[in-house]
C-alpha positions in Angstrom: 169.9 -15.7 79.2 173.0 -17.9 77.9 176.1 -16.0 79.2 177.2 -16.4 75.6 174.2 -13.6 74.8 174.9 -11.1 77.8 177.9 -9.4 76.5 176.4 -8.5 73.0 173.1 -7.9 74.7 174.4 -5.2 77.6 176.4 -3.7 74.6 173.6 -3.4 72.3 171.2 -1.8 75.2 174.2 0.7 76.1 174.6 1.9 72.6 171.1 2.1 71.9 170.9 5.9 72.0 174.3 6.2 70.5 173.1 4.0 67.6 170.2 6.4 66.1 169.9 9.8 66.2 167.4 10.0 69.1 165.5 7.6 70.7 162.8 5.1 69.7 159.4 6.2 70.5 158.8 3.2 73.2 158.8 4.0 76.9 161.2 2.0 79.2 159.5 -1.1 80.5 160.0 -3.7 83.2 160.7 -7.0 81.9 156.9 -8.7 81.3 156.2 -12.4 81.1 154.6 -14.1 77.7 153.5 -17.4 77.5 153.4 -19.4 74.3 152.3 -23.0 73.6 153.5 -23.8 70.5 151.4 -27.3 70.4 148.2 -25.5 70.5 148.6 -22.4 68.1 145.6 -22.1 65.6 146.2 -22.0 62.3 144.9 -18.4 60.7 145.9 -18.5 57.1 148.5 -19.3 54.5 150.8 -17.9 52.2 152.2 -18.5 48.9 155.3 -20.5 48.7 156.9 -17.6 46.8 155.9 -15.3 49.3 159.2 -13.5 49.8 160.5 -12.4 46.9 162.2 -9.4 45.3 162.8 -6.8 42.3 165.3 -6.0 40.1 164.9 -2.6 38.3 164.6 -2.7 34.5 167.3 0.1 34.5 169.5 -2.3 36.5 169.2 -4.9 33.5 169.9 -2.1 30.8 172.2 -0.1 32.4 171.0 3.5 33.0 171.0 6.3 35.9 169.7 4.9 38.9 169.4 6.3 42.7 173.2 6.9 43.8 173.5 5.0 46.7 174.9 7.5 49.8 178.5 8.3 50.4 179.9 8.1 53.9 179.2 11.9 54.5 176.0 13.1 55.9 175.5 16.0 53.5 173.0 15.9 51.2 173.7 14.7 47.6 173.8 17.1 44.9 172.9 14.4 42.3 170.1 11.7 43.1 171.4 9.9 40.4 174.4 8.1 38.8 175.1 6.0 35.9 175.2 2.0 36.7 176.2 -0.4 34.4 174.2 -3.5 33.6 174.0 -5.9 36.5 176.1 -8.9 35.9 173.5 -11.5 36.3 176.2 -14.2 35.5 177.8 -13.6 38.7 178.5 -16.8 40.5 178.0 -15.0 43.9 174.7 -13.3 43.0 173.3 -16.3 41.8 174.0 -18.4 44.9 172.7 -15.9 47.3 169.5 -15.6 45.2 169.3 -19.1 45.1 169.0 -19.2 49.0 166.0 -17.3 48.9 164.2 -19.8 46.3 161.4 -20.4 45.4 160.5 -16.8 44.6 159.3 -14.4 42.2 161.6 -11.9 40.5 159.8 -8.9 39.3 161.7 -6.9 36.5 159.9 -3.6 36.5 160.1 -0.4 37.8 159.6 3.4 36.5 162.0 3.1 34.0 160.3 0.2 32.6 157.4 2.2 31.4 159.7 3.7 28.7 162.2 0.8 27.8 162.0 -0.3 24.4 162.7 -4.0 23.5 165.2 -4.1 20.4 164.0 -7.4 18.9 166.1 -8.0 16.7 168.6 -5.9 18.1 168.3 -3.3 15.7 169.7 -0.2 17.9 171.2 0.9 21.0 169.4 4.1 20.8 166.3 4.9 22.3 163.6 5.4 19.4 161.6 8.5 19.8 159.1 7.9 22.7 161.4 5.8 24.9 164.0 6.4 27.0 166.1 3.5 27.2 166.6 0.4 25.3 166.3 -3.7 26.5 168.8 -5.8 24.2 167.9 -9.5 23.8 171.0 -10.4 25.4 169.9 -8.6 28.2 166.5 -10.3 28.7 168.3 -13.7 27.8 170.3 -13.0 31.1 167.2 -12.2 33.1 165.6 -15.3 31.8 168.9 -17.7 32.6 169.2 -15.9 35.7 165.6 -16.8 36.9 165.9 -20.4 35.8 169.3 -20.7 37.7 168.2 -19.3 41.3 164.3 -20.7 41.3 162.5 -17.4 40.7 159.7 -17.2 38.3 159.3 -13.8 36.2 156.9 -10.9 37.1 157.1 -7.9 34.4 155.3 -4.8 33.2 155.5 -3.0 29.8 156.5 0.0 28.1 153.5 2.6 28.3 155.4 5.5 26.8 154.4 7.5 24.0 156.6 5.4 21.9 153.8 2.1 22.3 151.0 4.9 21.2 149.5 5.8 17.9 148.8 9.4 16.8 145.4 9.3 19.3 147.2 8.2 21.9 145.9 4.7 21.9 148.5 2.1 23.4 149.6 -0.7 21.5 150.7 -4.1 22.6 153.5 -4.4 19.7 156.0 -4.1 22.3 154.8 -6.5 24.7 153.7 -9.0 22.1 157.9 -9.2 21.2 159.0 -9.5 24.5 156.8 -12.1 25.6 157.2 -13.8 22.1 161.1 -13.7 22.6 161.0 -15.0 26.1 159.1 -18.1 25.3 161.4 -18.3 22.2 164.3 -18.8 24.4 162.4 -21.4 26.7 161.7 -18.6 29.3 158.1 -17.9 31.3 156.4 -14.8 32.5 154.0 -15.9 35.6 152.3 -12.7 35.9 152.5 -9.1 34.5 151.2 -5.5 35.4 150.0 -3.8 32.3 152.2 -0.8 33.6 154.3 0.3 36.7 152.5 2.6 39.2 149.5 4.2 37.0 149.1 6.7 39.7 152.4 8.2 39.1 153.6 9.9 36.1 155.2 8.3 33.4 158.4 9.8 31.9 157.5 11.6 28.7 153.7 11.4 29.7 151.3 11.9 32.4 149.9 9.4 35.1 147.6 7.3 33.8 144.9 8.1 36.8 145.3 11.8 34.9 142.8 10.1 32.5 141.0 7.1 33.9 138.8 6.4 31.0 142.1 6.2 28.7 143.6 3.8 31.6 140.5 1.8 31.5 140.3 1.5 27.5 144.4 0.7 27.5 143.9 -1.9 30.0 140.9 -3.7 28.3 143.5 -3.9 25.1 146.3 -5.3 27.4 143.9 -7.8 29.0 142.5 -9.3 25.9 146.1 -9.4 24.3 147.0 -11.5 27.4 143.7 -13.6 27.4 144.3 -14.2 23.4 148.0 -14.3 22.9 149.5 -15.6 26.4 146.8 -16.9 28.5 149.1 -18.4 31.3 150.2 -15.3 32.4 148.6 -14.0 35.9 147.0 -10.5 35.4 148.0 -8.1 38.3 146.6 -4.8 39.2 146.3 -1.9 39.7 149.9 -1.8 40.8 149.2 1.8 42.2 151.8 3.2 44.8 150.0 3.6 48.5 146.8 4.7 49.0 146.2 6.3 45.6 142.7 8.1 45.5 142.5 6.9 42.2 143.4 3.4 43.0 139.4 2.7 43.4 138.7 4.2 40.0 141.5 2.1 38.5 140.7 -1.2 40.0 137.3 -0.5 39.0 137.9 -0.1 35.5 139.6 -3.7 35.6 136.9 -5.5 37.6 136.4 -9.0 36.5 140.0 -9.0 34.7 142.6 -9.7 37.2 143.7 -12.5 38.8 145.8 -10.8 41.8 145.3 -7.4 43.4 148.6 -5.7 43.4 149.8 -2.7 44.9 153.2 -0.7 46.0 153.8 0.8 49.4 156.8 2.5 50.8 156.7 3.8 54.4 158.3 7.2 53.6 160.7 9.2 51.1 164.4 8.7 51.4 165.8 12.3 51.5 166.7 11.8 47.8 163.1 12.9 47.2 162.9 15.5 50.1 161.7 13.1 52.8 162.2 14.2 56.3 162.1 10.8 58.1 165.0 9.8 60.6 166.3 7.0 62.4 164.7 7.8 65.5 161.4 7.3 64.0 162.3 3.8 62.3 161.0 1.6 64.9 158.1 3.1 66.0 154.8 1.3 66.2 153.1 4.5 64.4 155.9 3.9 61.3 155.7 0.0 61.7 151.5 -0.1 61.8 151.3 2.1 58.2 151.9 -1.0 56.6 148.8 -2.6 58.1 146.7 0.9 57.4 147.4 0.5 53.9 146.9 -3.1 53.2 143.2 -2.2 55.1 143.1 0.4 52.1 143.5 -2.6 49.4 141.6 -5.0 51.4 138.6 -2.6 50.8 139.0 -2.3 47.3 138.9 -6.4 47.3 135.7 -6.2 48.9 134.4 -3.7 46.3 135.7 -4.8 43.3 137.6 -8.4 43.4 136.4 -10.3 46.0 138.0 -13.7 46.4 141.1 -12.5 44.8 144.5 -12.8 46.4 146.8 -9.8 47.3 150.5 -9.2 46.1 152.5 -6.3 47.5 154.7 -5.8 44.4 157.0 -3.3 45.4 157.9 -2.1 48.9 161.1 -0.8 51.2 161.6 1.2 54.1 161.8 4.4 51.6 161.2 5.0 48.3 164.0 6.7 45.7 166.4 4.5 46.6 166.1 3.9 50.3 167.3 6.2 53.2 171.0 5.6 54.9 170.2 3.6 57.5 168.1 0.6 55.4 171.7 -0.7 54.5 171.9 -1.7 58.0 170.6 -4.1 60.9 167.6 -1.1 61.9 165.9 -1.8 58.8 166.0 -5.5 59.4 163.2 -5.2 62.1 161.2 -3.1 59.7 162.2 -5.9 56.7 160.9 -8.9 59.1 158.0 -7.1 60.9 156.9 -6.1 57.6 156.7 -9.8 56.4 155.2 -10.8 59.7 152.3 -8.5 59.4 151.6 -9.3 56.0 151.4 -12.7 56.0 149.0 -12.5 58.9 147.1 -10.1 57.0 146.6 -12.8 54.3 149.0 -11.2 51.7 150.2 -13.8 49.4 153.6 -12.1 48.0 155.9 -9.5 49.1 158.4 -8.5 46.6 161.3 -6.1 48.4 162.9 -3.4 46.1 166.0 -4.2 45.5 168.0 -7.5 45.3 171.2 -5.6 44.9 170.8 -1.8 43.9 171.0 1.3 46.2 170.6 1.7 49.6 167.6 -0.5 49.9 169.2 -3.7 48.3 169.2 -6.6 50.1 173.0 -6.9 48.7 175.8 -4.4 48.3 175.4 -3.0 45.0 179.2 -3.6 43.9 180.2 -6.7 45.5 177.1 -8.3 46.2 177.8 -8.9 49.9 174.8 -9.7 52.0 173.6 -7.0 54.2 171.8 -7.4 57.6 168.1 -7.6 55.7 169.6 -10.9 53.5 170.6 -12.6 56.7 166.9 -12.2 58.0 165.5 -12.9 54.4 167.6 -16.3 54.6 166.5 -17.1 58.2 162.6 -16.3 57.2 163.2 -18.3 54.4 164.8 -21.7 56.1 162.4 -21.5 59.1 159.2 -19.6 58.2 156.7 -22.0 56.6 153.6 -21.4 54.5 151.0 -21.8 57.1 150.4 -18.8 59.4 149.2 -19.4 62.9 147.7 -16.9 65.7 150.7 -16.9 68.3 148.1 -16.3 70.6 150.0 -13.6 73.1 148.9 -10.0 73.8 151.9 -8.0 72.9 154.0 -6.1 75.2 155.3 -2.5 74.5 158.1 -2.7 71.5 157.5 -6.3 71.3 155.8 -8.1 67.8 155.5 -12.0 67.7 154.7 -14.2 64.7 154.1 -17.7 64.2 154.2 -19.7 61.3 154.4 -23.7 61.0 158.1 -24.9 60.7 159.4 -24.8 57.1 160.3 -28.9 56.4 159.4 -30.3 59.9 155.8 -31.7 60.2 154.5 -30.7 63.3 157.1 -28.1 64.2 156.6 -24.4 64.8 158.6 -21.2 64.4 158.1 -18.3 66.0 159.8 -14.7 65.4 160.1 -12.3 67.8 161.1 -9.1 67.4 162.0 -6.8 70.5 162.4 -3.1 69.3 162.1 -1.7 72.7 164.6 -0.6 75.3 163.3 -3.4 77.9 164.1 -7.1 78.2 161.1 -9.1 77.9 160.4 -12.3 79.3 159.1 -15.3 77.5 157.8 -18.8 78.9 158.2 -21.5 76.5 157.1 -25.1 77.9 159.1 -26.8 75.7 162.8 -27.2 74.2 163.5 -25.1 71.5 166.2 -24.0 69.0 167.1 -20.1 69.2 168.5 -18.2 66.1 169.0 -14.4 67.6 170.4 -11.8 65.3 171.6 -8.4 67.1 174.6 -6.1 66.6 176.8 -4.0 68.3 175.1 -0.9 67.1 171.6 -0.8 65.1 173.2 1.1 62.3 176.1 -1.6 62.0 176.0 -3.1 58.7 177.4 -6.3 60.3 175.0 -8.7 62.1 175.6 -11.4 64.7 173.4 -14.7 64.7 173.9 -16.3 68.4 176.7 -13.9 68.9 178.7 -15.1 65.9 179.2 -12.5 63.1 177.6 -13.7 60.0 179.9 -13.2 57.0 180.5 -14.9 53.6 183.5 -17.3 53.3 186.5 -16.8 51.5 184.9 -18.6 48.6 181.7 -16.8 48.9 180.3 -19.7 50.6 177.4 -19.4 53.1 178.4 -19.7 57.2 176.9 -22.2 59.0 173.6 -21.1 59.8 172.5 -23.1 63.3 170.4 -22.9 66.1 171.3 -23.0 70.0 169.5 -25.2 71.6 167.5 -24.1 74.7 165.7 -25.8 77.5 161.7 -25.0 78.4 161.0 -22.4 80.6 161.8 -18.9 81.3 163.8 -17.2 78.3 164.8 -13.6 78.3 164.7 -11.6 74.7 167.2 -8.8 74.9 166.3 -5.3 73.4 167.4 -4.4 69.9 166.9 -8.3 69.2 165.4 -10.4 66.6 164.8 -14.0 67.6 163.6 -16.9 65.9 162.6 -19.9 67.8 161.9 -23.4 66.2 160.1 -26.1 68.3 160.4 -28.9 65.6 158.7 -31.5 68.4 155.6 -29.3 69.0 153.2 -31.6 67.7 151.2 -28.7 66.6 148.2 -30.2 64.2 147.9 -27.4 62.2 151.2 -28.1 60.8 151.0 -31.8 60.4 
């Protein structure tokens, strides 16, 4: 390991136990050796060019009571929510950082979207009966302008609360029509849409759609007919259920033949705001990280049964639901973030939308200042280095170690490796060619700062990004320190799958 890395790696190893409450579930192991030959790695699939995407919750756009960020104290919060004004989508820092993740999908949805009234024309600031919030034309125009500026195609869902229904409870597409018509009028475009957010979770002001699957199927047919007739260019996503919902198969069966993409939501746990009981000690356990595979397998089984050949999108995800856990804004969660991207890309998922871009504790950016959090730096490196062709890394995994391989973005024949060492022991890697190394680490796993090749990653005084450069390494043995995330690029790999 180069000398520049050794002091930080040693500090990281010594502070590992202090960085989290308890210890990882990985046992100590002596350094093992893995050999990777980039030229011979085999293609196993591809992902959408907008694979790495993100959410901005509807309540961020309208303003309202959202998950209150944790304060510096460890005591549970007495109030789960706090009012936040509408997000400033014209902020140059926010736009600059979002642009760095382009191309992407921007999903504007969430629980609050189910009961948000679109005021067209801007006739009211108070929600009519049967709604809980108001989206103005100016606010939606801000979303459209933002999406154009940052290279993010728009995805959304529609209101389904009692205000959208007649006396018999039948859903009307009137609100959806107004929103989509206005979007087109101002030069915007919705690329894809779900009927509603999480039909297996109770809608504010009404029951979960899955409480009455027959009614859901009826309303979904109305939704599909409406889009096919009036807005045929919009991809139809469904069912958009949360987790391994028992009702997901019934809901997807009702949409069989109608959807273009299978969509689902996944969180590894609930935050303490929603009575979750997880701890940092569990965050990097293989059992926790592998749950994303299990949930994907569930939706793959539904794909086989009801929508063979249809792509799968994960349209909402983070470490913990209900605003995230206390460590989700720290380097600790970057292991989970990048590991999840690696697993899902290898598993054939086409798009992954992180919740959120800049709200509460699971945001990629700080809510008030838009300063990058560690997950943003991980996202930036993925965007710049990992291409759309997925490769088999061709190695057996050691304890606490995960390896993912893609063609290198923008380098024909090049290969990029993502090596996540979440264990407590160093790992030895044999690479028979020269490469460039991008190593992320921190003095403490729960630091909000992160180092790239030993240098802190920070925004400049004019909110410009620091230089993101790799370190040249020679062919041969390479040490992967514990509690580190390493990207290796091999531009001269001459991999035929990457030509």
